TIRO-2110 file (N, C-alpha, C; in Angstrom, 1 decimal):
// TIRO-2110
-31.3, 19.0, 47.6, N, 1, A
-30.1, 18.3, 47.5, CA, 1, A
-30.2, 17.2, 46.5, C, 1, A
-31.3, 16.5, 46.5, N, 2, A
-31.5, 15.4, 45.6, CA, 2, A
-31.5, 15.8, 44.1, C, 2, A
-32.1, 17.0, 43.9, N, 3, A
-32.2, 17.5, 42.5, CA, 3, A
-30.8, 17.9, 42.1, C, 3, A
-29.9, 18.5, 43.0, N, 4, A
-28.6, 18.8, 42.6, CA, 4, A
-27.8, 17.6, 42.3, C, 4, A
-28.0, 16.5, 43.0, N, 5, A
-27.3, 15.3, 42.8, CA, 5, A
-27.7, 14.7, 41.4, C, 5, A
-29.0, 14.8, 41.1, N, 6, A
-29.5, 14.3, 39.9, CA, 6, A
-28.9, 15.0, 38.7, C, 6, A
-28.9, 16.4, 38.8, N, 7, A
-28.3, 17.2, 37.8, CA, 7, A
-26.8, 16.9, 37.6, C, 7, A
-26.1, 16.7, 38.7, N, 8, A
-24.6, 16.4, 38.6, CA, 8, A
-24.4, 15.1, 37.9, C, 8, A
-25.3, 14.1, 38.2, N, 9, A
-25.2, 12.8, 37.6, CA, 9, A
-25.4, 12.8, 36.1, C, 9, A
-26.4, 13.7, 35.6, N, 10, A
-26.7, 13.8, 34.2, CA, 10, A
-25.5, 14.5, 33.5, C, 10, A
-24.9, 15.5, 34.1, N, 11, A
-23.8, 16.2, 33.6, CA, 11, A
-22.6, 15.2, 33.5, C, 11, A
-22.4, 14.4, 34.5, N, 12, A
-21.3, 13.5, 34.5, CA, 12, A
-21.5, 12.4, 33.4, C, 12, A
-22.7, 11.9, 33.2, N, 13, A
-23.0, 10.9, 32.2, CA, 13, A
-22.8, 11.5, 30.8, C, 13, A
-23.2, 12.7, 30.5, N, 14, A
-23.0, 13.3, 29.2, CA, 14, A
-21.5, 13.5, 29.0, C, 14, A
-20.7, 13.9, 30.0, N, 15, A
-19.3, 14.1, 29.9, CA, 15, A
-18.6, 12.8, 29.6, C, 15, A
-19.0, 11.7, 30.3, N, 16, A
-18.3, 10.4, 30.1, CA, 16, A
-18.7, 9.8, 28.8, C, 16, A
-19.9, 10.1, 28.3, N, 17, A
-20.3, 9.7, 26.9, CA, 17, A
-19.4, 10.3, 25.9, C, 17, A
-19.1, 11.6, 26.0, N, 18, A
-18.2, 12.2, 25.1, CA, 18, A
-16.8, 11.6, 25.2, C, 18, A
-16.3, 11.3, 26.4, N, 19, A
-15.0, 10.6, 26.5, CA, 19, A
-15.0, 9.2, 25.9, C, 19, A
-16.1, 8.5, 25.9, N, 20, A
-16.2, 7.2, 25.3, CA, 20, A
-16.1, 7.3, 23.8, C, 20, A
-16.7, 8.3, 23.2, N, 21, A
-16.6, 8.5, 21.8, CA, 21, A
-15.2, 8.8, 21.4, C, 21, A
-14.5, 9.6, 22.2, N, 22, A
-13.1, 9.9, 21.9, CA, 22, A
-12.2, 8.6, 22.0, C, 22, A
-12.5, 7.8, 23.0, N, 23, A
-11.7, 6.6, 23.2, CA, 23, A
-11.9, 5.6, 22.0, C, 23, A
-13.1, 5.4, 21.5, N, 24, A
-13.4, 4.6, 20.4, CA, 24, A
-12.7, 5.1, 19.2, C, 24, A
-12.8, 6.4, 19.0, N, 25, A
-12.1, 7.0, 17.8, CA, 25, A
-10.6, 6.8, 17.9, C, 25, A
-10.0, 6.9, 19.1, N, 26, A
-8.6, 6.8, 19.3, CA, 26, A
-8.2, 5.3, 19.0, C, 26, A
-9.0, 4.4, 19.4, N, 27, A
-8.7, 3.0, 19.1, CA, 27, A
-8.7, 2.7, 17.6, C, 27, A
-9.7, 3.2, 16.9, N, 28, A
-9.8, 3.0, 15.5, CA, 28, A
-8.6, 3.6, 14.8, C, 28, A
-8.2, 4.8, 15.2, N, 29, A
-7.1, 5.5, 14.6, CA, 29, A
-5.8, 4.8, 14.8, C, 29, A
-5.7, 4.2, 16.0, N, 30, A
-4.5, 3.4, 16.3, CA, 30, A
-4.4, 2.2, 15.5, C, 30, A
-5.6, 1.5, 15.3, N, 31, A
-5.6, 0.3, 14.4, CA, 31, A
-5.3, 0.7, 13.0, C, 31, A
-5.8, 1.8, 12.5, N, 32, A
-5.5, 2.2, 11.1, CA, 32, A
-4.1, 2.6, 10.9, C, 32, A
-3.5, 3.2, 11.9, N, 33, A
-2.0, 3.5, 11.9, CA, 33, A
-1.2, 2.3, 11.8, C, 33, A
-1.6, 1.2, 12.5, N, 34, A
-0.9, -0.1, 12.5, CA, 34, A
-1.0, -0.7, 11.1, C, 34, A
-2.1, -0.5, 10.5, N, 35, A
-2.3, -1.0, 9.1, CA, 35, A
-1.4, -0.3, 8.1, C, 35, A
-1.3, 1.1, 8.3, N, 36, A
-0.5, 1.9, 7.4, CA, 36, A
1.0, 1.5, 7.6, C, 36, A
1.4, 1.2, 8.8, N, 37, A
2.8, 0.8, 9.1, CA, 37, A
3.1, -0.5, 8.5, C, 37, A
2.2, -1.5, 8.6, N, 38, A
2.4, -2.8, 8.0, CA, 38, A
2.4, -2.7, 6.4, C, 38, A
1.6, -1.8, 5.8, N, 39, A
1.6, -1.6, 4.4, CA, 39, A
2.9, -1.1, 4.0, C, 39, A
3.5, -0.1, 4.7, N, 40, A
4.8, 0.4, 4.4, CA, 40, A
5.9, -0.6, 4.5, C, 40, A
5.8, -1.5, 5.5, N, 41, A
6.8, -2.5, 5.7, CA, 41, A
6.7, -3.5, 4.5, C, 41, A
5.5, -3.9, 4.1, N, 42, A
5.4, -4.8, 2.9, CA, 42, A
6.0, -4.2, 1.7, C, 42, A
5.6, -2.9, 1.4, N, 43, A
6.2, -2.2, 0.3, CA, 43, A
7.7, -2.1, 0.3, C, 43, A
8.2, -1.8, 1.5, N, 44, A
9.7, -1.7, 1.7, CA, 44, A
10.3, -3.0, 1.4, C, 44, A
9.7, -4.1, 1.9, N, 45, A
10.3, -5.4, 1.7, CA, 45, A
10.4, -5.8, 0.2, C, 45, A
9.3, -5.5, -0.5, N, 46, A
9.3, -5.8, -2.0, CA, 46, A
10.3, -4.9, -2.7, C, 46, A
10.4, -3.6, -2.4, N, 47, A
11.3, -2.7, -3.1, CA, 47, A
12.7, -3.1, -2.8, C, 47, A
13.0, -3.5, -1.6, N, 48, A
14.4, -3.9, -1.2, CA, 48, A
14.8, -5.1, -2.0, C, 48, A
13.9, -6.1, -2.1, N, 49, A
14.2, -7.3, -2.8, CA, 49, A
14.5, -7.0, -4.3, C, 49, A
13.7, -6.2, -4.9, N, 50, A
13.9, -5.8, -6.3, CA, 50, A
15.2, -5.0, -6.4, C, 50, A
15.5, -4.2, -5.5, N, 51, A
16.7, -3.4, -5.6, CA, 51, A
18.0, -4.2, -5.4, C, 51, A
17.8, -5.4, -4.7, N, 52, A
19.0, -6.3, -4.5, CA, 52, A
19.4, -7.0, -5.8, C, 52, A
18.5, -7.0, -6.8, N, 53, A
18.8, -7.7, -8.0, CA, 53, A
19.5, -6.7, -9.0, C, 53, A
20.3, -7.2, -9.9, N, 54, A
20.9, -6.3, -10.9, CA, 54, A
19.7, -5.7, -11.8, C, 54, A
19.9, -4.5, -12.2, N, 55, A
18.8, -3.8, -13.0, CA, 55, A
18.4, -4.5, -14.2, C, 55, A
19.2, -5.4, -14.8, N, 56, A
18.8, -6.1, -16.0, CA, 56, A
18.5, -7.6, -15.7, C, 56, A
18.2, -7.9, -14.5, N, 57, A
18.0, -9.3, -14.1, CA, 57, A
16.5, -9.7, -14.5, C, 57, A
16.4, -10.8, -15.2, N, 58, A
15.1, -11.3, -15.6, CA, 58, A
14.4, -12.3, -14.6, C, 58, A
15.1, -12.5, -13.5, N, 59, A
14.7, -13.6, -12.6, CA, 59, A
13.5, -13.1, -11.7, C, 59, A
12.5, -14.0, -11.6, N, 60, A
11.4, -13.7, -10.7, CA, 60, A
11.9, -13.9, -9.2, C, 60, A
11.4, -13.1, -8.3, N, 61, A
11.8, -13.1, -6.9, CA, 61, A
10.6, -13.7, -6.2, C, 61, A
10.7, -14.9, -5.5, N, 62, A
9.6, -15.5, -4.8, CA, 62, A
9.5, -14.9, -3.4, C, 62, A
8.2, -14.7, -3.0, N, 63, A
7.8, -14.2, -1.7, CA, 63, A
6.8, -15.2, -1.2, C, 63, A
6.9, -15.6, 0.1, N, 64, A
5.8, -16.4, 0.7, CA, 64, A
5.2, -15.6, 1.8, C, 64, A
3.9, -15.5, 1.8, N, 65, A
3.2, -14.7, 2.8, CA, 65, A
2.7, -15.6, 3.9, C, 65, A
2.0, -15.1, 4.9, N, 66, A
1.6, -15.8, 6.1, CA, 66, A
0.6, -16.9, 5.8, C, 66, A
-0.1, -16.8, 4.7, N, 67, A
-1.1, -17.9, 4.3, CA, 67, A
-0.4, -19.0, 3.5, C, 67, A
0.9, -18.9, 3.3, N, 68, A
1.6, -19.9, 2.5, CA, 68, A
1.6, -19.7, 1.0, C, 68, A
1.0, -18.6, 0.6, N, 69, A
1.0, -18.4, -0.9, CA, 69, A
2.3, -17.8, -1.3, C, 69, A
2.8, -18.4, -2.4, N, 70, A
4.1, -17.9, -3.0, CA, 70, A
3.8, -17.0, -4.1, C, 70, A
4.2, -15.7, -4.0, N, 71, A
4.0, -14.7, -5.0, CA, 71, A
5.4, -14.5, -5.7, C, 71, A
5.3, -14.4, -7.0, N, 72, A
6.5, -14.1, -7.8, CA, 72, A
6.5, -12.6, -8.1, C, 72, A
7.6, -12.0, -7.8, N, 73, A
7.8, -10.5, -8.0, CA, 73, A
8.7, -10.4, -9.3, C, 73, A
8.2, -9.7, -10.3, N, 74, A
8.9, -9.5, -11.5, CA, 74, A
9.6, -8.2, -11.5, C, 74, A
11.0, -8.2, -11.5, N, 75, A
11.8, -7.0, -11.5, CA, 75, A
12.1, -6.4, -12.9, C, 75, A
11.6, -7.0, -13.9, N, 76, A
11.9, -6.6, -15.3, CA, 76, A
11.2, -5.3, -15.6, C, 76, A
12.0, -4.3, -16.0, N, 77, A
11.4, -3.0, -16.4, CA, 77, A
11.3, -2.8, -17.9, C, 77, A
10.7, -1.7, -18.3, N, 78, A
10.6, -1.3, -19.7, CA, 78, A
10.7, 0.2, -19.7, C, 78, A
11.1, 0.7, -20.9, N, 79, A
11.2, 2.2, -21.0, CA, 79, A
9.8, 2.7, -21.1, C, 79, A
9.6, 4.0, -20.6, N, 80, A
8.3, 4.6, -20.7, CA, 80, A
7.9, 4.7, -22.1, C, 80, A
6.6, 4.3, -22.4, N, 81, A
6.1, 4.3, -23.7, CA, 81, A
6.4, 3.2, -24.6, C, 81, A
7.2, 2.2, -24.1, N, 82, A
7.5, 1.0, -24.9, CA, 82, A
6.2, 0.2, -25.1, C, 82, A
6.2, -0.6, -26.2, N, 83, A
5.0, -1.4, -26.5, CA, 83, A
4.6, -2.4, -25.4, C, 83, A
3.4, -2.4, -25.0, N, 84, A
2.9, -3.4, -24.0, CA, 84, A
3.2, -2.9, -22.6, C, 84, A
3.6, -1.7, -22.4, N, 85, A
3.8, -1.2, -21.0, CA, 85, A
2.6, -0.6, -20.4, C, 85, A
2.6, -0.4, -19.1, N, 86, A
1.5, 0.2, -18.4, CA, 86, A
1.4, 1.7, -18.7, C, 86, A
0.2, 2.3, -18.5, N, 87, A
0.0, 3.7, -18.7, CA, 87, A
1.0, 4.5, -17.9, C, 87, A
1.7, 5.5, -18.6, N, 88, A
2.6, 6.4, -17.9, CA, 88, A
3.8, 5.8, -17.3, C, 88, A
4.1, 4.6, -17.6, N, 89, A
5.3, 3.9, -17.0, CA, 89, A
5.8, 2.8, -17.8, C, 89, A
6.6, 2.0, -17.1, N, 90, A
7.2, 0.8, -17.7, CA, 90, A
6.3, -0.4, -17.5, C, 90, A
6.9, -1.5, -17.1, N, 91, A
6.2, -2.7, -16.9, CA, 91, A
5.5, -2.7, -15.5, C, 91, A
4.3, -3.2, -15.5, N, 92, A
3.6, -3.3, -14.2, CA, 92, A
2.3, -2.5, -14.2, C, 92, A
1.9, -2.1, -13.0, N, 93, A
0.7, -1.4, -12.7, CA, 93, A
0.7, 0.0, -13.4, C, 93, A
-0.4, 0.5, -13.8, N, 94, A
-0.5, 1.8, -14.4, CA, 94, A
-0.1, 2.9, -13.4, C, 94, A
0.5, 3.9, -13.9, N, 95, A
0.9, 5.0, -13.0, CA, 95, A
0.1, 6.3, -13.4, C, 95, A
0.0, 7.2, -12.5, N, 96, A
-0.6, 8.5, -12.7, CA, 96, A
0.3, 9.3, -13.6, C, 96, A
-0.2, 10.2, -14.4, N, 97, A
0.8, 11.1, -15.2, CA, 97, A
1.7, 11.8, -14.3, C, 97, A
3.0, 12.0, -14.8, N, 98, A
4.0, 12.7, -14.0, CA, 98, A
3.7, 14.2, -14.1, C, 98, A
4.4, 15.0, -13.3, N, 99, A
4.2, 16.4, -13.3, CA, 99, A
4.5, 17.1, -14.6, C, 99, A
5.4, 16.6, -15.4, N, 100, A
5.7, 17.2, -16.7, CA, 100, A
5.4, 16.1, -17.8, C, 100, A
4.9, 16.5, -18.9, N, 101, A
4.7, 15.6, -20.0, CA, 101, A
6.0, 15.0, -20.5, C, 101, A
6.0, 13.6, -20.6, N, 102, A
7.2, 12.9, -21.0, CA, 102, A
8.2, 12.8, -19.9, C, 102, A
8.0, 13.4, -18.7, N, 103, A
8.9, 13.3, -17.6, CA, 103, A
8.6, 12.1, -16.7, C, 103, A
9.2, 12.1, -15.6, N, 104, A
9.1, 10.9, -14.7, CA, 104, A
7.6, 10.7, -14.4, C, 104, A
7.3, 9.4, -14.2, N, 105, A
5.9, 9.1, -13.9, CA, 105, A
5.5, 9.4, -12.5, C, 105, A
4.2, 9.4, -12.2, N, 106, A
3.7, 9.7, -10.9, CA, 106, A
3.8, 8.5, -10.0, C, 106, A
2.6, 8.2, -9.4, N, 107, A
2.5, 7.1, -8.4, CA, 107, A
1.6, 6.0, -9.0, C, 107, A
1.4, 4.9, -8.3, N, 108, A
0.5, 3.8, -8.8, CA, 108, A
-0.9, 4.4, -8.9, C, 108, A
-1.5, 4.1, -10.0, N, 109, A
-2.9, 4.5, -10.2, CA, 109, A
-3.9, 3.5, -9.6, C, 109, A
-4.5, 3.8, -8.5, N, 110, A
-5.4, 2.9, -7.8, CA, 110, A
-6.8, 2.8, -8.5, C, 110, A
-7.0, 3.6, -9.5, N, 111, A
-8.3, 3.4, -10.3, CA, 111, A
-8.2, 2.2, -11.2, C, 111, A
-7.1, 1.7, -11.4, N, 112, A
-6.9, 0.5, -12.2, CA, 112, A
-7.4, -0.7, -11.4, C, 112, A
-8.2, -1.5, -12.0, N, 113, A
-8.7, -2.7, -11.3, CA, 113, A
-7.6, -3.7, -11.0, C, 113, A
-7.7, -4.4, -9.9, N, 114, A
-6.6, -5.4, -9.6, CA, 114, A
-6.4, -6.4, -10.7, C, 114, A
-7.5, -6.8, -11.3, N, 115, A
-7.4, -7.8, -12.4, CA, 115, A
-6.7, -7.2, -13.6, C, 115, A
-6.6, -5.9, -13.8, N, 116, A
-6.0, -5.3, -14.9, CA, 116, A
-4.5, -5.1, -14.8, C, 116, A
-4.0, -5.3, -13.6, N, 117, A
-2.5, -5.2, -13.4, CA, 117, A
-1.9, -6.5, -13.9, C, 117, A
-0.8, -6.4, -14.7, N, 118, A
-0.2, -7.7, -15.2, CA, 118, A
0.3, -8.6, -14.1, C, 118, A
0.3, -9.9, -14.4, N, 119, A
0.7, -10.9, -13.5, CA, 119, A
2.2, -10.6, -13.0, C, 119, A
2.5, -10.9, -11.8, N, 120, A
3.8, -10.8, -11.2, CA, 120, A
4.2, -9.3, -11.0, C, 120, A
3.3, -8.4, -11.1, N, 121, A
3.5, -7.0, -10.8, CA, 121, A
2.4, -6.6, -9.8, C, 121, A
1.8, -7.6, -9.1, N, 122, A
0.8, -7.3, -8.1, CA, 122, A
0.8, -8.5, -7.1, C, 122, A
0.3, -8.3, -5.9, N, 123, A
0.0, -9.4, -5.0, CA, 123, A
-1.0, -9.0, -3.9, C, 123, A
-1.7, -10.0, -3.5, N, 124, A
-2.6, -9.8, -2.3, CA, 124, A
-1.9, -10.5, -1.1, C, 124, A
-0.9, -9.7, -0.5, N, 125, A
-0.1, -10.2, 0.5, CA, 125, A
-0.8, -10.4, 1.8, C, 125, A
-0.7, -11.5, 2.4, N, 126, A
-1.4, -11.8, 3.7, CA, 126, A
-0.4, -11.7, 4.8, C, 126, A
-0.6, -10.8, 5.7, N, 127, A
0.3, -10.6, 6.9, CA, 127, A
-0.3, -11.2, 8.1, C, 127, A
0.6, -11.8, 8.9, N, 128, A
0.1, -12.4, 10.2, CA, 128, A
-0.1, -11.3, 11.2, C, 128, A
-1.0, -11.5, 12.1, N, 129, A
-1.3, -10.6, 13.1, CA, 129, A
-1.4, -11.3, 14.5, C, 129, A
-1.5, -10.5, 15.5, N, 130, A
-1.7, -11.0, 16.9, CA, 130, A
-3.0, -11.8, 17.0, C, 130, A
-2.9, -12.9, 17.7, N, 131, A
-4.1, -13.7, 18.0, CA, 131, A
-4.6, -14.5, 16.7, C, 131, A
-3.7, -14.7, 15.8, N, 132, A
-4.1, -15.4, 14.5, CA, 132, A
-4.8, -14.6, 13.5, C, 132, A
-5.0, -13.3, 13.8, N, 133, A
-5.7, -12.4, 12.8, CA, 133, A
-4.7, -12.1, 11.7, C, 133, A
-5.3, -12.1, 10.5, N, 134, A
-4.5, -11.8, 9.3, CA, 134, A
-5.1, -10.6, 8.6, C, 134, A
-4.2, -9.9, 7.9, N, 135, A
-4.7, -8.7, 7.1, CA, 135, A
-4.1, -8.9, 5.7, C, 135, A
-4.9, -8.6, 4.7, N, 136, A
-4.5, -8.7, 3.4, CA, 136, A
-4.2, -7.4, 2.8, C, 136, A
-3.0, -7.2, 2.2, N, 137, A
-2.6, -6.0, 1.6, CA, 137, A
-2.5, -6.1, 0.1, C, 137, A
-3.1, -5.1, -0.6, N, 138, A
-3.0, -5.0, -2.1, CA, 138, A
-1.7, -4.3, -2.4, C, 138, A
-0.7, -5.0, -3.0, N, 139, A
0.6, -4.4, -3.3, CA, 139, A
0.7, -4.4, -4.9, C, 139, A
1.1, -3.3, -5.4, N, 140, A
1.3, -3.2, -6.9, CA, 140, A
2.6, -2.4, -7.1, C, 140, A
3.3, -2.7, -8.3, N, 141, A
4.5, -2.0, -8.6, CA, 141, A
4.6, -1.8, -10.1, C, 141, A
5.5, -0.9, -10.4, N, 142, A
5.9, -0.6, -11.8, CA, 142, A
7.4, -0.4, -11.9, C, 142, A
8.0, -1.0, -12.9, N, 143, A
9.5, -0.9, -13.1, CA, 143, A
9.8, -0.2, -14.4, C, 143, A
10.4, 0.9, -14.3, N, 144, A
10.8, 1.7, -15.5, CA, 144, A
12.3, 1.6, -15.8, C, 144, A
12.7, 1.1, -17.0, N, 145, A
14.1, 1.1, -17.3, CA, 145, A
14.6, 2.5, -17.7, C, 145, A
15.6, 2.9, -17.0, N, 146, A
16.2, 4.2, -17.3, CA, 146, A
17.4, 4.0, -18.2, C, 146, A
18.1, 2.9, -18.1, N, 147, A
19.2, 2.6, -19.0, CA, 147, A
19.4, 1.1, -18.8, C, 147, A
20.4, 0.5, -19.4, N, 148, A
20.7, -0.9, -19.4, CA, 148, A
21.0, -1.3, -17.9, C, 148, A
21.5, -0.4, -17.1, N, 149, A
22.0, -0.7, -15.8, CA, 149, A
21.3, 0.0, -14.7, C, 149, A
20.2, 0.7, -15.0, N, 150, A
19.4, 1.3, -13.9, CA, 150, A
17.9, 1.4, -14.2, C, 150, A
17.2, 1.4, -13.2, N, 151, A
15.7, 1.4, -13.3, CA, 151, A
15.1, 2.1, -12.1, C, 151, A
13.9, 2.7, -12.4, N, 152, A
13.1, 3.3, -11.4, CA, 152, A
12.0, 2.4, -11.0, C, 152, A
11.9, 2.1, -9.7, N, 153, A
10.8, 1.2, -9.1, CA, 153, A
9.8, 2.0, -8.3, C, 153, A
8.6, 1.9, -8.7, N, 154, A
7.5, 2.6, -8.0, CA, 154, A
6.6, 1.6, -7.4, C, 154, A
6.3, 1.6, -6.2, N, 155, A
5.5, 0.6, -5.5, CA, 155, A
4.5, 1.2, -4.6, C, 155, A
3.4, 0.6, -4.4, N, 156, A
2.3, 1.1, -3.6, CA, 156, A
1.6, -0.1, -2.9, C, 156, A
1.2, 0.2, -1.6, N, 157, A
0.5, -0.9, -0.9, CA, 157, A
-0.6, -0.2, 0.0, C, 157, A
-1.6, -1.0, 0.2, N, 158, A
-2.7, -0.5, 1.2, CA, 158, A
-3.4, -1.8, 1.6, C, 158, A
-4.1, -1.7, 2.8, N, 159, A
-5.0, -2.8, 3.1, CA, 159, A
-6.0, -3.1, 2.0, C, 159, A
-6.2, -4.4, 1.7, N, 160, A
-7.0, -4.7, 0.6, CA, 160, A
-8.5, -4.2, 0.7, C, 160, A
-9.0, -4.1, 1.8, N, 161, A
-10.4, -3.6, 2.0, CA, 161, A
-10.4, -2.2, 2.5, C, 161, A
-9.5, -1.3, 1.9, N, 162, A
-9.4, 0.0, 2.5, CA, 162, A
-10.1, 1.1, 1.7, C, 162, A
-10.8, 0.8, 0.6, N, 163, A
-11.5, 1.9, -0.1, CA, 163, A
-12.5, 2.5, 0.9, C, 163, A
-13.1, 1.7, 1.7, N, 164, A
-13.9, 2.2, 2.9, CA, 164, A
-13.5, 1.4, 4.1, C, 164, A
-13.0, 2.1, 5.1, N, 165, A
-12.6, 1.4, 6.3, CA, 165, A
-13.4, 2.1, 7.5, C, 165, A
-14.3, 1.4, 8.1, N, 166, A
-15.1, 2.0, 9.2, CA, 166, A
-16.1, 2.9, 8.7, C, 166, A
-16.7, 2.7, 7.5, N, 167, A
-17.8, 3.6, 7.0, CA, 167, A
-17.2, 4.5, 6.0, C, 167, A
-16.9, 5.8, 6.4, N, 168, A
-16.5, 6.8, 5.5, CA, 168, A
-15.1, 7.1, 5.5, C, 168, A
-14.3, 6.4, 6.3, N, 169, A
-12.8, 6.6, 6.4, CA, 169, A
-12.1, 6.0, 5.2, C, 169, A
-11.2, 6.8, 4.6, N, 170, A
-10.4, 6.3, 3.5, CA, 170, A
-9.0, 6.2, 3.9, C, 170, A
-8.3, 5.1, 3.6, N, 171, A
-6.9, 4.8, 3.9, CA, 171, A
-6.1, 5.1, 2.7, C, 171, A
-5.2, 6.1, 2.8, N, 172, A
-4.3, 6.4, 1.7, CA, 172, A
-3.3, 5.3, 1.5, C, 172, A
-3.0, 4.9, 0.2, N, 173, A
-2.0, 3.9, 0.0, CA, 173, A
-0.6, 4.5, 0.2, C, 173, A
0.3, 3.6, 0.6, N, 174, A
1.7, 4.0, 0.8, CA, 174, A
2.3, 3.9, -0.6, C, 174, A
3.1, 5.0, -0.9, N, 175, A
3.8, 5.0, -2.2, CA, 175, A
5.3, 5.2, -2.0, C, 175, A
6.1, 4.3, -2.6, N, 176, A
7.5, 4.4, -2.4, CA, 176, A
8.2, 4.4, -3.8, C, 176, A
9.3, 5.0, -4.0, N, 177, A
10.0, 5.0, -5.2, CA, 177, A
11.5, 4.9, -4.9, C, 177, A
12.2, 4.3, -5.8, N, 178, A
13.7, 4.2, -5.7, CA, 178, A
14.3, 4.0, -7.1, C, 178, A
15.5, 4.5, -7.2, N, 179, A
16.3, 4.2, -8.4, CA, 179, A
17.3, 3.2, -8.0, C, 179, A
17.5, 2.2, -8.8, N, 180, A
18.4, 1.1, -8.5, CA, 180, A
19.4, 0.9, -9.7, C, 180, A
20.5, 0.4, -9.4, N, 181, A
21.5, 0.1, -10.4, CA, 181, A
22.6, 1.1, -10.4, C, 181, A
23.3, 1.3, -11.5, N, 182, A
24.4, 2.2, -11.6, CA, 182, A
24.0, 3.4, -12.4, C, 182, A
END
């Protein structure tokens, strides 16, 4: 009877160990999902503020993050291929090539170093969290002029330290696009 009890305790311990690993993995996934949601909200906030401006507005849009840093968002676009513009797009961060040559651009190219993104087309947004914890998000955008009164805005955001999160886990950046104007 004592041997049976010992065997059942070993089986129970192994089973509970497996459940513990599942719980830890679930907590990490929940935390990562929260970060993805926050990155989406930051990107949506920036794209909404750019979209609220006239398509030909040269005015910088100020944003203040949780750390008190004021970031200026530049809504000025440029035609694809114009002098001084980002790769595959208008003004701002480089974009990946579009699906067709000369066609609409792809998404933000995250292989471009943060320092290589033009000023006022990037920010290291600090978001407030529970218990005084803060998370920094790398936010980049590109504005492509389609006409005098319309432009395509491509924006992307991800947690700043997300190239590796928890060892080998990679967090995909959020990518949003909108056409604004008439």
